[in-house]
C-alpha positions as CSV (number, residue, x, y, z in Angstrom):
1,M,64.2,57.3,41.0
2,R,63.9,54.8,38.2
3,V,65.3,50.9,38.7
4,L,66.5,48.8,36.3
5,M,64.6,45.4,37.0
6,P,65.9,42.6,34.0
7,V,64.6,39.4,34.0
8,P,64.1,36.3,32.2
9,D,60.3,35.5,29.4
10,R,60.1,33.2,32.1
11,D,60.9,31.2,35.1
12,F,62.5,34.1,37.3
13,D,61.5,33.7,41.1
14,V,58.5,35.5,42.6
15,T,59.7,36.5,45.9
16,E,62.6,38.2,44.2
17,V,61.3,39.9,41.8
18,A,58.0,41.5,43.6
19,V,59.1,41.7,46.7
20,P,61.2,44.4,45.6
21,W,59.5,46.0,43.4
22,R,56.5,46.2,45.8
23,L,58.6,47.9,48.0
24,L,60.5,50.5,45.7
25,T,57.3,51.0,44.2
26,D,55.2,51.9,47.2
27,A,58.2,54.1,48.5
28,G,58.2,56.0,45.0
29,H,60.1,54.9,43.0
30,E,59.9,53.2,39.3
31,V,61.1,50.1,38.1
32,V,61.4,49.6,34.8
33,L,61.3,45.7,33.3
34,A,63.7,44.4,30.7
35,T,63.4,41.6,28.7
36,E,65.4,40.7,25.6
37,R,62.7,41.4,24.1
38,A,60.7,44.8,24.2
39,G,56.5,44.5,25.6
40,T,57.4,41.2,26.3
41,R,54.7,39.8,29.2
42,P,56.9,37.6,31.9
43,A,56.2,34.8,34.3
44,A,57.4,33.6,36.8
45,D,58.8,30.2,37.8
46,P,54.8,28.7,37.8
47,R,55.9,25.8,40.3
48,L,56.5,28.8,43.3
49,L,53.1,29.8,42.8
50,T,51.3,26.3,43.8
51,G,54.6,24.9,45.5
52,V,57.2,22.8,43.9
53,L,56.2,19.5,45.3
54,F,53.0,18.5,46.8
55,G,52.2,21.9,47.2
56,Q,55.3,23.3,49.5
57,L,58.8,24.7,49.3
58,G,56.9,27.9,47.4
59,A,57.1,31.3,47.9
60,E,55.0,32.5,50.7
61,D,51.7,33.7,50.9
62,E,52.9,37.8,50.6
63,P,55.2,37.2,47.9
64,K,52.2,35.6,45.8
65,R,49.7,38.1,46.4
66,F,52.7,41.0,45.9
67,Y,53.4,39.0,42.2
68,Q,49.7,39.0,41.4
69,Q,49.9,43.0,41.8
70,L,52.7,43.6,39.7
71,T,51.3,41.6,36.6
72,E,48.1,44.6,36.7
73,A,50.9,46.5,36.3
74,P,51.2,48.3,33.7
75,E,54.8,47.5,33.4
76,F,54.6,44.0,33.8
77,G,53.7,44.8,30.2
78,A,55.5,47.0,29.0
79,T,58.7,45.5,29.1
80,V,62.0,47.5,27.3
81,A,64.5,45.0,25.5
82,W,68.2,44.6,27.2
83,A,70.0,46.2,23.9
84,D,67.8,49.2,23.9
85,V,68.5,50.1,27.6
86,D,69.9,53.7,28.3
87,V,71.6,52.6,31.8
88,T,72.6,56.2,32.1
89,G,68.6,56.9,32.2
90,F,68.5,54.5,36.0
91,D,69.9,55.4,39.1
92,G,69.7,51.8,40.1
93,L,69.9,48.2,38.9
94,L,68.1,44.6,40.4
95,L,69.1,41.7,39.4
96,P,66.6,38.7,41.1
97,G,67.4,35.4,40.5
98,G,65.3,32.1,39.9
99,H,66.6,28.4,40.0
100,A,64.4,26.9,37.5
101,P,66.1,26.4,33.4
102,G,64.1,29.9,32.1
103,M,66.2,31.6,33.5
104,R,69.8,30.5,31.6
105,Q,68.6,33.2,29.3
106,Y,68.9,36.0,31.2
107,L,72.1,34.4,33.5
108,G,73.7,33.3,29.4
109,S,73.2,36.5,27.8
110,A,76.4,38.0,26.6
111,Q,74.3,41.3,25.6
112,L,72.7,41.5,29.3
113,R,76.3,41.0,30.4
114,A,77.2,44.2,28.5
115,K,75.1,46.8,29.8
116,V,74.9,45.5,33.7
117,G,78.7,46.3,33.0
118,E,77.6,49.9,31.4
119,F,75.5,49.9,34.9
120,W,78.0,48.7,37.2
121,S,80.9,51.5,35.7
122,L,78.3,54.8,36.4
123,G,79.0,53.8,40.2
124,R,75.1,53.9,40.6
125,P,73.6,51.3,43.6
126,V,73.3,47.5,42.2
127,G,72.0,45.1,44.1
128,A,72.1,40.7,43.1
129,I,70.4,38.0,45.3
130,C,70.5,34.9,44.6
131,H,71.5,32.9,41.0
132,G,70.5,36.9,39.7
133,V,74.6,37.7,41.4
134,L,75.6,35.2,38.8
135,V,75.1,37.8,35.4
136,L,78.0,39.9,37.9
137,A,80.5,37.4,38.6
138,R,80.0,36.5,35.2
139,T,80.6,40.6,33.7
140,E,83.6,41.7,33.1
141,D,85.3,44.7,33.8
142,P,86.9,46.1,30.8
143,G,89.8,47.6,32.7
144,T,91.3,44.2,34.1
145,G,89.7,41.7,32.4
146,S,88.0,39.9,35.9
147,S,85.5,40.1,36.4
148,V,83.5,43.5,38.0
149,L,83.3,41.6,41.6
150,A,86.5,40.7,41.1
151,G,87.6,42.6,44.3
152,R,84.1,42.8,46.6
153,R,82.3,41.4,49.4
154,T,79.6,39.1,48.5
155,T,77.3,36.5,49.4
156,C,75.0,34.4,47.1
157,L,73.3,31.3,46.9
158,P,75.2,29.2,49.3
159,K,76.3,26.1,48.3
160,Y,74.8,24.3,51.2
161,M,71.1,25.3,49.8
162,E,71.1,24.2,46.7
163,R,72.7,21.1,47.1
164,T,69.5,20.2,49.5
165,A,66.6,21.5,48.0
166,Y,68.7,19.6,45.0
167,L,69.0,16.0,46.7
168,T,65.4,16.5,48.6
169,T,63.6,17.1,44.9
170,A,65.8,15.3,41.8
171,W,64.0,12.0,42.6
172,R,60.6,13.5,41.5
173,L,61.6,16.7,39.8
174,G,65.4,16.2,38.3
175,R,67.6,19.0,38.2
176,Y,65.1,21.6,38.7
177,Y,67.3,22.8,41.0
178,R,70.6,23.1,39.4
179,T,70.8,25.3,36.6
180,Y,74.4,24.5,35.9
181,P,76.2,21.9,36.5
182,A,78.8,24.6,38.6
183,Y,77.1,25.5,42.2
184,V,76.4,29.2,42.0
185,E,78.8,29.7,45.3
186,D,81.6,28.0,43.5
187,E,81.3,30.6,40.3
188,V,81.1,33.2,42.4
189,R,83.5,32.0,44.4
190,A,85.8,31.4,41.6
191,A,85.6,35.1,40.4
192,L,86.7,36.8,43.5
193,D,90.7,37.3,44.7
194,D,90.4,36.0,47.7
195,P,86.9,34.3,47.8
196,G,88.9,33.3,51.7
197,T,87.8,36.9,53.0
198,Q,85.3,38.2,50.6
199,F,82.9,35.5,49.8
200,E,80.1,35.9,53.0
201,R,78.3,32.8,53.6
202,G,75.2,34.4,56.5
203,P,74.2,32.1,59.3
204,R,73.0,28.5,58.7
205,E,69.2,28.3,57.1
206,L,67.2,25.5,55.0
207,T,63.3,27.2,55.6
208,R,63.7,30.0,58.4
209,R,62.6,33.1,56.1
210,G,62.7,36.8,57.1
211,T,59.0,38.6,56.1
212,A,58.1,42.3,56.1
213,S,58.2,42.7,59.5
214,D,61.4,40.3,61.4
215,D,64.7,40.3,59.5
216,T,66.1,38.1,62.3
217,H,67.2,35.0,59.5
218,A,67.8,37.3,56.6
219,F,71.1,38.4,55.7
220,V,72.4,41.3,53.2
221,V,75.9,41.8,52.5
222,Q,76.8,45.3,51.6
223,D,80.1,46.6,50.3
224,G,80.0,50.2,49.2
225,S,76.8,51.0,45.9
226,Y,77.0,46.9,45.8
227,L,74.6,45.1,48.0
228,S,73.8,41.0,47.3
229,A,71.2,38.2,49.1
230,R,71.3,34.7,49.4
231,W,67.7,33.4,48.3
232,P,63.5,34.4,48.7
233,G,63.7,34.6,53.1
234,D,66.6,37.2,52.4
235,A,63.9,39.6,50.0
236,Y,62.3,41.5,52.9
237,L,65.8,43.3,54.3
238,F,66.8,42.9,51.0
239,A,64.7,45.1,49.4
240,R,64.8,48.2,51.7
241,R,69.1,48.3,51.8
242,Y,68.2,49.2,48.9
243,L,66.2,51.2,49.3
244,D,68.7,52.6,51.4
245,L,71.0,52.9,49.1
246,L,68.8,54.8,47.0
247,R,68.8,57.7,49.4
248,A,72.3,57.3,50.1
249,P,74.5,60.4,48.5
250,S,75.9,59.2,44.9
251,G,75.2,55.3,46.6
252,A,77.7,55.1,48.9
């Protein structure tokens, strides 16, 4: 199967791109990266490769290895343009996240949202993690004028995580952890018809992450063919559950 993964030119999250790419590719699926302009060779947030602050808070070793493998794969330099994507040619859509300033190109693109809306209407598997959920929250359902998430159960980067990361690093990195003035959770909740019942924050976590062999500290929310997750610590479980969606009849 073919899975579309849009990314910005720079600053996407290492783990949220590399782990799903690796697991999907190992399962025999084709992952097609899409950037604003065709042929762009994108780049992850460099701080996540070296450590955000004093060598800490970055990606774990295995996702960094996966990212290195991705940069050496043919598809990394063969990106398609958002505007040129024929969504009917894909079986799934994955929307990764990231919080550094370069993400605004992707999170704020009306052109990308138009394509995401087209794919959403097909009813095929859509996965979004962390800030990637913002793309869906901002995508309008042409039939209702509301967000495509209006009637869906979802999670995203919880406010307590975003706030803690910002307060911990602001003295050195400024607004590095605040992509927009509004918190991700606040914007996503505002897109829902009933955020009190539809938004799921998950167990409180700040440092413990799910791994390739242990989902104890990971959390995802599935609503039909839509799957969401909170942060890089959910990436392995997110990728495996997304694989299950691809295998299910009609993504059900």
